[in-house]
N, C-alpha and C positions, 0 to 999 in steps of 0.2 A: 219553270225553266231551269235546264241544266248547266253546268259550268263545264269547263276547259278542264283537264287533267293538268295536275301541277306536279313538280318535283316529289313536292313531299307525300304526294299518293302514291309513289312507289313503292314503300313497305309494305302498302294494303294489296299490292297485286298477287296473287296465285298463278304461276305459269305451268300447266301441265305440259308434260315433254316426254319423248323416248317410250311410247307405249309399247307393252309387250303382251300380245294374245297368246292364252292359255290353250294347250294342245287340244282341247276338247271345244275353244272356241267361247266356252261360258264367262269368262273373266278376262279382265284387264289389267294388268299392271302397269304402272307408271312412275314417273317422277314429278314430284310437285316443289316447284322452283320458287323461293320467295327471298326476301332483302330482309337483313339483321341490319337496319339502319345505325344502330349503337354499336356495332360490331363491324360497320364498314364492310360486310360479305355478303355472299348469297349461299341462301341454306337449302338443301334439296333432299328429300326422303322418298321415299317409296309410299307409294297408294296403291288401293285395290278397289276395283268396281266389276259389278255387274254388266258384261257386254250388253245387256237386254234393258240396261239402266238400274236406277234405283240409287241405295244407299252406298256411298262411297266408305273405307276404312283405312287408316293411316296405320302400314303394316311396321317403318323404322322411325327411330327419333334421331336416327344420325343427322347430320348435317352435311355430309358430303356423299351421300349415297347417288348411284347412278349405274345405267345400263343395266337393267334386269332383265333376266332371260330366263323363261322357265326350263324346267327338268322334262323331257320326253315323256315321261308318265306324269306330270302335273303336279307331284307332292313335293318340289322346292323350287324356289326362285334364287338364281344365282345372281349376285350384283357386286359392283365395284364399291368399296368405301376407302375415303383417303384421308382418313381422320388424323395421322400422324406423318404425314410426308407423300410417298408415291402410293396411286392407288392399289387396294389389297383385293385379293376375291374375297367375298363370303356368301355362305347359303342359309337360305331363311326357307323354314317349313312354309308351304302355300298356306296353312290353315293360321297362321299367324304365329307368335312364339319368337324366342329370342333367337338372333342370327349368328351364327359361328364363323370366325375366320377360317378358310379354307386353305389358303397359302399365303405365305409370308415373303416377297421379294425385295431385293434389295432397292433402296432409296432410290439409286442411279437408273436411268433409263436410257436405250438408245436416242439419240440425237436423230430425229428424221433427216433425211438427205432431199436436195432437191432432184426430182426425176430429171433422169439423163435424158437429152434432146437426142434424137437421129435424126438425121437429114434422108429426105426420101428420093432426094436425086444428087447432084453435085459430084458424084464419082464415088461416094461413100461406099465402104464394102457392104453395108446393108441393104444400098439401093441396088446391087448387081450392074450397075451403070460405070462405064469408064468418065473420066472427067470430060472427055471429047464430046461425050452424047449426051451431056448434062444438059437441060433447056436452060433457058436465060432465067427464068424465073425456080427459086428453090422453095419448097414448103417445109415444115419441121412436122414429125407427129412425135407423140408421146410416146 
């Protein structure tokens, strides 16, 4: 008989995320997210596997690695690492090895803004209608 999952099981889970297929379609690089219960944080590193199945291999030992993207020739993998604040761009040889930081950006990032809503009617300039020709029910679009 199996038991239900419990909160103390959470650190044992490894969740694959953000897959990126190599240009030739033979290899997948993806993020594996786990939980560090003692440190009270998520840990993310890059892993590699054959698209046909088989053995997997850990590519990075970072704790905040994400968003892997292959170079067009398949020789390298770019990814983000947020070890000391804002995420920075890193490059890793596709066959493994030590990643190198490509760019260093300031810690501050622009604050996302809410998308502006435009009215499809009600006499707005974008609707092309005058207020008198607006229907009784207005809809909004993004």
